[in-house]
C-alpha positions in Angstrom: -86.2 54.2 15.3 -88.9 52.9 16.8 -89.1 52.7 20.9 -90.3 50.0 22.8 -89.1 47.4 25.6 -87.6 44.0 25.3 -90.9 42.3 25.8 -92.7 44.6 23.0 -89.3 43.9 20.9 -89.5 40.0 21.0 -93.5 39.9 20.1 -92.8 41.2 17.2 -94.0 38.4 14.4 -91.3 37.7 12.1 -88.8 41.1 12.5 -86.7 42.1 8.7 -83.4 41.5 8.7 -81.4 44.9 10.0 -84.5 45.9 11.5 -83.7 48.9 14.0 -85.2 49.0 17.4 -84.4 51.4 20.7 -84.5 48.8 23.4 -85.7 51.1 26.7 -84.7 48.3 28.7 -81.2 47.6 27.4 -81.2 52.0 27.1 -79.7 50.8 23.5 -79.7 50.5 19.6 -80.4 47.4 18.7 -80.4 45.7 15.2 -82.2 42.3 14.0 -79.7 40.1 12.8 -82.0 36.7 11.6 -83.2 33.6 13.3 -84.1 35.7 16.9 -80.9 37.2 17.3 -80.5 40.8 17.9 -77.5 42.4 18.1 -76.4 45.1 21.1 -74.4 47.8 19.5 -73.9 49.3 23.0 -73.0 45.9 24.9 -70.1 46.5 22.5 -69.2 49.6 23.7 -70.1 49.2 27.0 -67.6 45.9 26.6 -64.8 48.0 24.7 -61.3 47.4 27.2 -62.9 44.7 29.2 -60.2 42.4 30.2 -59.1 40.2 32.7 -55.4 38.1 33.1 -53.8 37.0 36.2 -52.3 38.3 39.0 -50.9 36.7 41.2 -49.6 32.7 40.7 -48.2 30.1 43.6 -47.2 27.9 42.1 -47.5 23.5 43.9 -44.3 23.7 46.5 -43.7 19.4 46.2 -44.4 17.2 43.8 -48.1 15.6 43.5 -49.1 18.5 45.9 -52.4 20.5 45.7 -51.2 23.8 47.7 -50.9 26.0 44.2 -53.1 29.0 43.6 -54.0 31.6 41.3 -55.3 35.6 41.7 -57.8 36.9 38.0 -57.6 40.9 37.9 -60.2 42.7 35.8 -58.9 45.7 33.8 -61.9 48.0 32.9 -65.8 46.7 33.2 -68.2 47.8 36.0 -68.5 45.7 39.2 -70.1 43.3 40.8 -68.2 40.7 38.8 -68.6 37.4 38.3 -65.8 34.4 38.1 -66.1 31.3 36.8 -62.8 29.0 37.1 -62.4 25.4 34.9 -62.3 23.9 38.8 -65.8 25.6 39.3 -64.0 28.1 41.5 -66.4 31.6 41.8 -64.5 34.2 43.4 -61.2 36.5 42.3 -58.6 33.5 43.8 -58.6 30.0 43.6 -56.5 27.5 46.1 -56.4 23.8 46.4 -54.8 23.8 43.2 -52.8 20.6 41.6 -50.6 21.1 38.9 -52.3 21.8 35.7 -54.0 24.6 33.5 -57.2 26.7 35.0 -59.2 28.5 32.8 -61.3 31.2 34.3 -63.9 33.8 32.8 -64.7 37.4 34.1 -68.2 38.5 33.9 -69.3 42.1 34.9 -72.9 43.6 35.2 -72.9 44.7 32.5 -72.7 40.6 30.4 -69.2 41.3 29.4 -66.7 38.7 29.5 -63.5 38.4 29.1 -61.8 34.6 29.6 -57.9 34.3 30.2 -55.6 31.1 31.6 -52.7 29.9 34.0 -50.9 27.0 34.4 -49.9 25.8 37.9 -46.4 23.6 38.1 -44.5 21.4 40.4 -41.0 20.7 40.9 -39.6 17.4 39.6 -40.2 14.6 42.4 -37.5 14.6 45.0 -34.9 12.0 44.9 -31.5 11.1 46.5 -28.8 8.1 45.4 -26.1 7.4 48.3 -23.0 5.6 48.2 -19.7 5.0 49.7 -16.2 3.5 49.8 -16.8 0.7 51.6 -16.1 -1.5 52.8 -14.5 0.1 55.5 -11.2 -0.2 55.8 -9.8 0.2 59.8 -7.6 3.4 60.7 -8.5 4.7 56.8 -11.9 7.1 55.9 -15.2 6.1 55.5 -16.3 8.7 52.5 -20.4 8.4 52.1 -22.1 10.3 49.4 -25.8 11.7 48.2 -26.7 13.3 45.0 -29.9 14.1 45.8 -32.3 15.3 42.4 -35.6 17.3 41.4 -37.5 19.3 44.0 -36.6 22.4 45.2 -32.9 24.0 45.9 -31.7 24.6 48.5 -31.3 20.1 49.7 -30.6 19.7 53.6 -29.7 16.2 54.9 -29.8 14.0 57.8 -27.3 11.3 57.9 -27.6 8.4 60.3 -26.1 5.7 61.3 -24.1 2.4 63.5 -22.1 3.8 66.5 -24.7 6.6 67.0 -23.4 8.4 63.8 -25.3 11.6 63.6 -24.4 14.5 59.7 -25.7 17.5 58.5 -23.8 17.6 55.3 -24.4 16.0 51.5 -21.0 13.6 51.9 -20.2 13.4 55.2 -16.3 11.2 56.2 -15.3 9.4 59.1 -11.8 9.4 59.5 -10.0 6.4 61.5 -12.7 4.3 60.4 -13.2 1.5 62.9 -15.0 -1.9 62.1 -17.5 -0.7 64.2 -18.9 2.2 61.6 -20.1 -0.8 59.3 -23.3 -1.2 58.7 -26.2 0.9 56.7 -26.0 4.3 56.5 -30.0 6.5 55.9 -30.0 9.9 54.3 -32.9 12.0 54.2 -33.0 14.7 52.1 -35.3 18.1 52.6 -35.6 20.6 49.8 -36.6 24.0 50.3 -40.4 23.4 50.7 
């Protein structure tokens, strides 16, 4: 096939479909496909084996948060690489992510590209329900109960209440309860994150 630069190739008036040329700019054999499109056979060879995959994921720690991150790695290809994330990130690692699915397209120096996706998850909303065996009966045991759900286990507990009550267990009891133990008790549950 004739050897020519890309500019000379583009100057060909009405090339026939199937025309072959050797593009000296790309150092590659090309075929004319019609409608102004040339097929670069070298690109197929150069891009063979190029792929991208997610190599690290950090999920959101608390429901509604945005502290997730993801890193994409490449296999094959020629550096330097460019990154185009669906959240507008342009590096191999993106952070500040909320729960969602993110796509990334990686391109190498030969204009080969590979696309992959990552899903960032979040835990369910942390909730707690609390109860007791009230009313307080003098001399009996007042039992406080809590049932946490969501978040990330393990949980820690912090109860407070009348008569300077303080306790760090899930379901504390107050033995030999007195009238001073009557009132409102508060529990704060903190999850592992």
